[in-house]
N, C-alpha and C positions, 0 to 999 in steps of 0.2 A: 113841671120843670122847677128846679130850684130858684128860689128867690135870691138873686146876687147880692142883694143887701141884707139877707137875713144874717143876723149875729146869732150865733149858739155860745151860750154862756155855761161853761162847764164848772161845777162845783163839785169837788171830791169831799166826801162826808164819812165820819166815822163816829157816831153817837154825838151828832148835832141835832138832833130833832128839834130842840128848844129853840135853835137859831133860824129854822127854816122859814116860819111865817114872817117874821119881821124881814128878813133878807129878801125873800120873794117880793114881798109888798114894796120894798124900796127900789130894787131892781126894775121891778115893772113900771113903777112911777117915773123913774129916771128915763127909762127907754120910751116911754109914751110921751114925755115931755120933749124929748128929743126928736119925736117922730120917727123911731126907728123899730123895725120889726125884729122879734128875737124869740128864741126858745131857751128854756133852761133846762139842762140836763143835771139831775142830782145823782152822782155816781157813788153809791153807797157801798162800802165794805162790810155788809151783812151785819149792821149795828145791832139790829133786834132791840131797839129802844124807842119804837114808834115812828121811826123815819118813814116808813111805807105808809102808815096811816095819815102822816102829815102832808106827804107828796100827793095822795090820793084825793084829799080835800082841797088842796091848792089847785090841783089839775082841773078842778070843776070850774075854776074862774080864770085861771091863768095858763099860759104856755108852758107847763111844766111837765117833765116825765122823769120817771126813776129808773135808773139802771142799777141792779143790785149784783155785786160781785161777790163770789164765795171762794174760799181757798186762801191764798196768800194776801194779808192786808198790806197794801202798799200804796201811798198817796200818788206817787208818780205813775204807777201802772193803772191807777184808776183814771187819771187825767188822760193818758194815751187811749184808753178805752173809750172814754167820752168823745174824744176827738175823732175817733174813727167811726162812732155812731152819729156823729153830729151832722145836720143837714144843712147848716149855714156855709156860706163862703168866707165868713170871718169867724174866728175862734177865739174867745176870750175866756181866761181862767182866773177865778177868785176863790178865796176861802170862805168858809160858811159861818165863821165865827164873828162876822160883821167888822173885823178889823180893817178890811178894805172898804173904802166908801163907795157904794154903788153910784152915788151922784157924779163921780168922776168918770164913769164909763163912757158918757158921750165924749168927753175930752180925749180919752184915750183912742177911741175910735176915730176922731177926727185926725189924729196924729198919724195913725196907721195909713190913712188915706191920702197923706202927702207924701208923694215920691220923694225920693227912692226908699222911703221907710219900709223896712221888713218885719221889724218886731218893736213893739212899744211895752214899756214897763210903767206900772204905777208905783213911782219911787218915792221911798222915805227921805233920801238922802240928796237927790238933786235940789238945787236952789228952789226954795218955796215948799219944800217937803218937810214933814216933821213926824215925830213920834209922840204919842200922848204921855204925859207925865207919868211917872211911876216905874219906868225902866231902871233897874238897879245897875250898878257898876258892872256886876259879873255878865249880865244879859248884853249891855253894850259892848263889853269887851269881846264876848262870844260873837256877835254880830261882826265886829271889826276884824277879828281873827279869821273868820270865815270868809269875808270878802277879800281880805289881802291874800289868802291862800289862792284864790282863783284869779287873781288880777292879771296874770299873764294870759289867760284865757279869753279875757273879756275887754281888755283894753281900759278905756277910760269910762265905762259904765260904772255908775256909782252904786247901784243897787241890784247886783246879779242874782242876790238871793231871794229876790221878790217872788212871791206866789200870784201877784196881779199882773197879768200880761194879756197881750193879744198879738196874734199874727194870721196871716191869710191861709186859707186851706191850701192853696198850691204851694206855699212855703213849707207847710207841714208835710206834705205828700212828696216833696222833693228831698226830705231829710235822709241822711246817712241812717243805716240800720240802727234803731233806739235800744239803748242798754241802761235804762234809768234804774236807781235804786234809792229810796229814802223820799225826802221831801223836796228836793231842788230840780223839779223838773223844768222850770224855766231856764236854768243854766244849761240842762241837757240840751233843750230845744234851741237855744241860741248857737250852741256849739255844732250839733248834728245838723241843724238846718243851714249851717254856715251863713248866719245872718251878719251882715257887714254894716247895716245901717240902722242901728238901734237907737230909738229915742226915749227919753224919759218925761213922764208927766208927773209934776209934784202931787203928792197926796199927803193927808193927814192920817197916819196909821193909828187906829184906836186899840185899846186893851179889851181883851175879851171880857165879857161880863156874864155869859151863860156857858156851862160845861167846863171841860178841863182841857189844857193844852196837851198836845201829843208829842211836844218836843222833850227828849230825855237823852240819856247817855247813849243809848242804842242808836238813835237818829244820829247823833253826833258822829259815831263811828261810822255809819252807812255814809255819810257825807265825804269822810276822808277816802273811803273805798272809791266812791263815786267820782271824786275828782281825780284820783289816780287813774281811773280808766280814761277819763278825758284828756288827761296830760299824755297819756301812751298813744292816743288817737290824734291829737292836735297840736301838742307842744311837746315832743318827745325830750328835746335838750332841756327845757325847765323841768319836765318830769323827773329826770335823771338827777337834777340838782335839789328838787324838793322832796324826793322819795325818803331821804332819811329823817326828815321833819315829820313826814305823814307816818312813818312807822313809829317814831317816838311818841307822837300824840295818841296813836291808837293803842299803843303800850299803856300810856298813861291813862286812858279811858278804861281799859281793861283792869288796870290795877285799882282805879277808884271804885269800879263795880265790886271788885272782889272785898275791898276794905269797908264799904259802907255798912253801917250797923243795921242789919236785918236779922234774920234768925241766925243763931250759931251754926258755924260752919264746922264739920267734922274735919280731921287732920287731912283726909285724902281730898276732900274738897277744897281746903285751902291750898294744897299741893297743885292742884289742877289750875287753881286761879293764878298761881305764880308762873306755871307753864304757859298759860294762855297769854299773859301778859308779854312774856318774853317772844311769843310766837308771833304776836300782833303786828 
C-alpha cells in the first residue's frame, strides 16, 4: 500500500550530471530533518553525460531512481512522465541546477497541507523571495514580460513561471487533458488542474554554477505557443485580445534567429527566414 505521506520529488534533467550529487544530498538532508519520506525521480532526456552512472551510485545510498526518455526532448513532457510513474501522493517538481533551494521543500509541503490549498509555488517574487545578484536587465525584463503575458490566466500569482512547485496526486489525476510544450509545466498544471487556491512560499533563487542554461530563443517561442493554447482553453476573450501581441513576438523571435551572426546564409536561406518570420 502506498505511503499517504510519501513525497515524490521529480527532477527533469538534460546534461545535469555534475549537479546530481550535491542536489540529492541536500534534498535527502532536508527531508530527513523534516521527518518526511521521499523518493526522487530523475527524469532524463537521454543526456549521455554520465547521468545514468551518477544516479546508479546515488541509488545505493538514497531513494533515487532514473527514468530515461528517448525521442523528443522536452522538460514539460519529462515532468509529466515522472508524475505518472511516481509512487507518492504528493508530487513536487524542482530543477536540477540547484537554483531551487532544497531546504525550502518542507515549507512548501507544509503549505500544501493547509486546506484549501491545491498548488504551492516556491516563489522568487512573493514578499520575502529574491533572486541572486547577477541577473541582468534583459533577464529581468524577459521574466517580467513572460509573467505579464499570462496574468489573465493566473490572477494574483506573482511567480507563475516557477519550476519549483508541489501539488497532490489527486489534483494531478483530475487534470484536463495535458498539452504542454517547453519549460512552463507549472503554468500548464495550474490551468489544466483548475487550481483555485494557489499559495506561494518565498525562496532565494540561486544562479547556476555548473552546466549550461537551456533557455534560448526556441524556448521563448515555445512559451508563446503554449500560452496561446491555454488562452484558447481557459480565457478565450483575453486570448483574442492578446493574439496580435503573441504573433508579433513570435515574428520578432524568428527574425532575431535569422539575423544572428552565425554561419553565412545563402540567399535561399535568407528568404526562408523572412517568410518564416512573417508566418510566425
